N, C-alpha and C positions, 0 to 999 in steps of 0.2 A: 621256648621262652625263658625257661629256666636257665638253660647254658647261656643264653645271651645275657641275662641279667647278672648272674655269677661270673661271667667273664668281664661284664662291663664293670662291676664292683673290684675285680683284680686290677683293672686298668687304673681305676680311680686311686688304687693303693699302690701304683706303680710297680705292680708285680707282673704285669701283662702287658703286650703292646695291642695297639687296636687292631691290628691284622691277625691277634689272636681270638678277636671276637667272631663268632661263627657267622658266616655269611647268610643272613636271612632277610631278604628285601621284603617279604610279606609281612615282617613284624615291625617295619618302619611306622605303619600307620597306627597299630596299636599301642606302640610305645609313644608316639605323638598325642595320641588320645588320652593314655594315662597322664602324661605331663599336663597336657591343658586341663583335664579334669581335676587334678590335684590343685592346680593353681586356682581354679574357680572354687573348690571346696573350702580351700584355707581361706580365700577372700570372704565367702559367704560366712564362716563360722566365726572368723575374727572382726569383721565389721559389715553385718548384713546390708546396712543401710547406705554404704558408701557406694558411689557410682562411677568409680573409676573404671576404665576401659581395660580390664584384667585380660578377658578373652582375646580381644585384638592385640594387647601387648605380646601375650604368649605365643599367639600364633605369628606375629610379625618377628618376634625373635628366633623362633624356630625356623621361619623362611628365610630371613637373613643369613642364619648359620648354614642352612643348607645351601644356599646360593654361593655364599662365599666359600664353603669348602670345595664345592663343585667346580667353581672357577679357579681356585688354587690347585686343584688336581688336574683340572683339564690343560692348564699351562705346560705340565709336564707329560701330558697325554696317559694319565693314571686315573682315568675316571671309574676304573672297576674297583678302586678302594674306596669309592664313596659311600658305599651302603654300609661297612664295617666303622669307617669313620664317623659318619652322621649318627649311625646307631650308638656309638661310644660316647659322642657329643649329646644325646638326647638322654642317654643314661645318667651321665654326670649331672647334668640339669635337673632331672628328675629325683635323683638321690639327694642331691644338695637341698632342693626344696623341700622334699619330706624330712629331711635332717633339721631344716630351720624351722618346720611347721609348729613343733612345741614352744618355740620362742615367742611366737604370736600370742598363744595361749598363756603364757608366763606372764608376758606384759600386759595381757587383759586383766589377770588376775592381780597384778601388783606393779603398779608404775615405778617403785622404789628400785625394782631389778632393771631399769632402762640401761644404765652402765654396763652391766653383765650381759643383757641381751645384745645390746651393740656390739661389745667385744666379740662375743660368738659370732655374730652375724659377720664380722670382718674377718674372723679366721675362715668361716666357710667360704666367703667371697674369694679370699686369696687362694684357698684349696681348689677351688671350682676353676679359677683361672691356671693355676698351675697344672691340674689334671688337663685342661683343653691345651694348654701349651705343650704337654707331653703327648697329646694325641697329634697335634699337628706336627710336632717334632718328628714323630715316627711315620706318620702317613706321608710327610713330604720329604723325609729324609733330609732334615735341616738341623742346625744346631738349636740347642735348648731355648737360647735368647731369642731366635727367630722364631721359633714355636709359640713363645709366650706374645710375641708382637703380633704375630697373625692371630692368635687367640684374643687379642685385644680389639683388633679391629671390628669384627662384629659387634662387639659390646658398643663401641663408639657410634657404629651406624644405627644400631637400635636406638641408642639416647638420642641422637640428633632427630632421627624420624619421630620418635615419641615426642619430643618437644615441639615438632613441627605440627604433628597431627593430633596431639593430644595435649595442648597447652594447660588443661584443667588439671593435670596431674602435680603440677607444680603448686606449693603451697601460696596462698596470697600473701602478699607482704604487707605487713602490718602497716595501718595508716598512720600518717604523721611521723613515720621513722625517717 
């Protein structure tokens, strides 16, 4: 596990390629569990009374990414790359979530920090998208631009599905506006 996480971090820093991640299919489920548990813990600590479907959204996001990666690799008959590619994507998601977690606590402590917190969250979101694009680029042997586009697709699919199945996650528009 340590080697997989270490290499995943190197991929996030663009120092290694996704195929450098050790092939470890047995570690996918523990990584998914860690990712989902982290999302649930952050939600519970930041706003325990909130009833947003965090578990469902986390699982849906990972499932969409897994299917999308498999589909894209299958088109080239490179399914053998799925384990390392998906492992890298899960590690990126987990590390970015872990890095963003202190921001939630900062915001709860002092709402005046909202502009700073939002700026840091935007930087983390772009880093996540760029790292995902890097993984798609190398896994599919395509250009960086196409890798970014392919990384953007699961994000859009999850947004559409989330709005369809969980409309309560949108803030209610102020009455009389």
